[in-house]
N, C-alpha and C positions, 0 to 999 in steps of 0.2 A: 661079308663085305666090309672093308675098312672105311673109316671116315675119309681118308685120303683118296679113296677110289671114286668119290663123286663130288667132293668140295674142291673146286679148282682154285688155284692160286689167283687166277684172274677175278673170280667171284669174290674171294676174300679181300683182295686188294681194293676192289670196287667198294665193298662195304666199309673197309677201314678208312678209305679216303672220304667217305661220306659222313663219318662220325668223329672227325678230328676234334670237334668241340666237346666230345664226351670222354676223351682219354683221361683227363684228370679225375673224373667221377668214377671210372671203373678200375683204374690201375690200383693194384693192391687189395682189391675187394674180392669177396667170395659170393658166388651166385649159387643158390639151390635151384636146380632146374628139374621140374617134373616132366615126364614124357621125353626123357633124354634120348631114348632109342628111336623116336619117331623122326619124320622128315625134317621138321623145323628144329627139333632138338639136336639132331646130328649136325645140322648146319651151324648152329650156335657153337657147338663144340669145335668144329673145324675153324670157325672164325676166331675163337679164343686162342686156339693153337697158333694161328697166324699172327694175331696181335702180340702174343707173348714172345714170339720168335723175332718179329720184325719191327715192332712199334713201341710197346710199353716197357718202361724201365722196371716197374713192379708188376708181377703177373696178375692176370685176371683169372681167378680160380673158379672151377665149376664142380659142384657135387651133383651128379645126375641120378635121379630116381626113375625107375621104370619097372613094371612087372612083366613087360614084353608079351602082353596078351596078343597084340596085333603087330608087333615089330620083332626084328631079329635080335635074339639074346646077345649080350655083350658082357665082357668082364675085364676088358683092358683098362689101363690107367697109367698116368704118369704123375709127375710132381705137381701138375697144374690142373688135373681133373681126375675124377674117379667115379665109377658107377656103383650104385647100390640097388640091388634087386628088391624092390619094395612096391607094394600096392598102396596107393595114396588114400584108399578108403579106410586104411588103418593109420593111426597117429604115427608121426615120425619125430624123433628127438635127435637133432644133429649133435655130433660130438665135437663141433668147432663153431666159432662165431660165424653168423650168416649176415651179410649186408643186404642182399637182394634175394627175392623169390620170384621165379617165373613159373607160374602154374600152367604149363602147356600140355599136361597130360589130358588125353581125351580120345574118343573114338570118332574121328571126323568123317570117315568114308561111309556113305549111306549103306553100302553093302555090309560093312562091318557092324554098324549100329543096328541094322536090321537083325543081325545074328546075335548081338549082345545088348539087348535093350536095357536090362537092369544094370549091367556094368556101365553102360553109357550114362544112365541117370546118376549112378553113385559117384563116379569120378568127378562129375561137374557140381555135385551138391555136397555129399559127405567129404569128398576129397578136398573141395574148395574150403570147407569149414576147417578142416585140419590144417591146411596151409595158412589160412588166416590166423588161426590160433598160434601157429609157429611164428608168424610174423609179429603178432601182438607180443609174445613173450620175448622174442629176440630183438625187437625194435627194427626189423628189416622192412624194406620197402617192397611191396608186392605188385606184380602184374598178373592179372587174370586173363587168360585167353578165352574170350567169349566167341561169338560167331556172327557173321552177317545173316545167318539163318534166323536169328531172333526177330528179324523184321517180317518173317513170313512172306506173304505174297503182296507186296506193297501196291497201292493204287497208283495209277500213272502220274497223279499230281505230286507224288513223293518219290519220283525217280528222276535224277539221282537222289538217293535216300540219305537224309541227314540223321545225326544221332538223336535228334529230338523226336523222330517218328516213333510212335509207340508200338507199331507192329500190327500185322493182320495175320494172326496165327491160329492154329487149331490144336486143341489139347488132346484130341482123340484120333489123330491120323498116324501113319507109320513113322513119320519124322518127329513126332512130338517128344519122344524120349531124348532126342538131341536138342531140339529147339527150346523146349521148356526147361530142361536142366541148365542150359546156358543162361536163360533168363533168371532163374533162381540163383545161379552163381553170381550174377551181377548184383542181385538184391542182397546177398550175403556180404559182398564187398561194401555195398552202400551202408549196411547196418554196422559192420565192423569199423568203418571209417567214422561214422557219425557217433556211435556209442562208445567205442574204445580207442579212437584216435589213430587207428592203423592207417598208414600211408599206402593206399592201394588204388590202382587204376585198372581199367579194363580195355582190351583191344578187341575190335570186331573185324577179323580178317575177311577179305573178299577174294576167294579163289586164288590162293597162292599156288605156285607151281615151280618146278625146276628139277634139275638133276637130284637124284636121291629118292624120288617118289617110287614106292614099291610097285612092281609090275602087277601085283595082286590088289592094288589100292582100289580099283574100279571107279574112281572119279574120272571125269571125262578125258582129260589129257593123258594120264597113264593108260586108260582103257584104249584110247585111239592109238597110242604109241605101241602098245602090245600087239594090237591087231595089224598095224602096219608092218611091224617086225615079222609077223607070221604070214604076211602077204594075204591077209583076209580083209573083206570089206568092213568098213566101220559100221557099227551098230548105233544108230541114232534113235533114242527113245522118244516115244510120243510123236508130236508133229515136227520136232526139230526147230520150232520157232522160238522156244524159250531162250532168253538172252542172258549173257553174263559179261563181265569184264574180268581180265586176268592179270595178276600181279606177279612178276618174276621174283624169285625168292630173295635176291639181294636187296631189292627195294623193300620187301616185306620186313626183312631182318633189321634194316636201318630204322624202319618205323617202330618196330617193337622195342628196340633199344632206346629210342628217343622217348617213347612213352614211359618206359621203365624208369628212366633217369629224370625226365623233365615233365612228365604228365602231371596234370593237376589232380591231387588226391580226391577220390570220390567221383571222378569223371570217367566217361567211356569215350573211345575214339575209334572211328573207322580207319582201317589201314588197308589200302588197295590202290589200284590204278583205275581212275574213272573213265578211261578211254583206251581203245574203242569198245563200245558195247555191241557185241555180236551175237546173233543166233547161233545155235549149235551147228546148223547147216553152214552158216557163213564161216564159222571157225574151221570146219572141215575144208572149205574152199581156201581159206588163208593158209592152212597147212600144205595144201597142194602147191601154192605159190612158193612157200618156204622150201619145200622139198624138191621143187622143180619137176614133179611128175603127177600123173593122175592117180587119184585115190577113189576107189569105189566105196559106196555107202548104201546101207539099207535102213529104211524107216521101219521100226518094229515096235511092238507093244512093250511096256515095262515088264521085265521078268519078275517072278515072285520074289527073287532074292534082292531086288532093288526097289525101294519105296517110290511109288508114284506121287502125285500131288506136288510136283516141283513148283517152286515160285516161277512165275512166268518172266519176271525181270529181276535182275540184281545188279545194281550199279551204285558205287559209293559217292557220296558228297564228302570230300576230304578237306573242306575249308578249315574246319576246326583244328585238325592236326597240322595243317600248313601254318596257320596263324600262331598256334600255341607252342609247337615244338619244332617247327621248321622242317616238317616232313614233305618231301617232294620225290615221287617216283620218276625214274629216268630211263629205265630199260623199256624200249618199245616192244610191241607184241612180236613183230617179225624177228627181231634180235633174240628175244627170250625163247621163242619157239625153236629157232635155229640151235641155240645152246642146248635146249632140252632134248631135241630129237637127235642131235649129235651124240649126246650121252646115252640115250636109250638104245641107239643103234649098236653101241659097244657093250651095253650092260643088260639089256633085256634078252630073254631066251626065245620069245615068240611062241611059247607054249600056252595057247589060249584055249 
């Protein structure tokens, strides 16, 4: 599947219009992007291609790293980007000057990090240390992709959850390989900033979604979309009362770029859409409204392949990102769902 097959010009234009104030900072610069074959990585590649063709006088180049453990292999390139098949748990020495590093490599789907727990740990710890070393040597500015999962299962007094909340997490549950490795990744960034002067920030994404999510991702929206495509009932795990907010990919990408360029070094930022906060059952009802048809659903126990102990609520407080970098999500849930399901209808197979 090519980048152009899921990154729409509408989405790219939307992001480009939202980051006009960043043009001078990224024009003529080179970004090293880990996880370039993943959902967010491919969107960043698509955006860079759009910016270089329509907006920027000097190209924004990307060197993309990925070992394609859970993504589709790629080898294409042009004068403005290229892929390198590389596992970030091994050191990487670039053969050209690097201005920015986005360490987006990771195994974010609970289905996949249940299957690859050691790899999940290593990419967020050893991989992060290697990227921080690269940034230290090259003088690049680094953005570490952490996760909203680091908050664990917050108590109601801390929902919406601010960056100052320290988390309610377990070290010995099936999700710990992901949660705890992201927490350690943030600590590594903190150490490299304080002791070595590396300009690095962290983002904590909250449930990004959009075209380009793999049908085999198994997170809630691609899972639902695959079953709808197959004309099968939706499988809702547990009680279905666990709540989330959802951030359309164009809003998320704008947030990431703003933190990369304008974020305060040594700080972490929530990036997501704080509303609406919906239970999984309410999300399925919202999908019915967007699609204009009835969708059947089943409440089932968690399968062995998908870790239980989900946080009961996840909703970001984004005041810090609003005030410090001008982040403001704009795509409403119904609009985002309509775009996502229009894409999955054309691109998912329905083989569940």
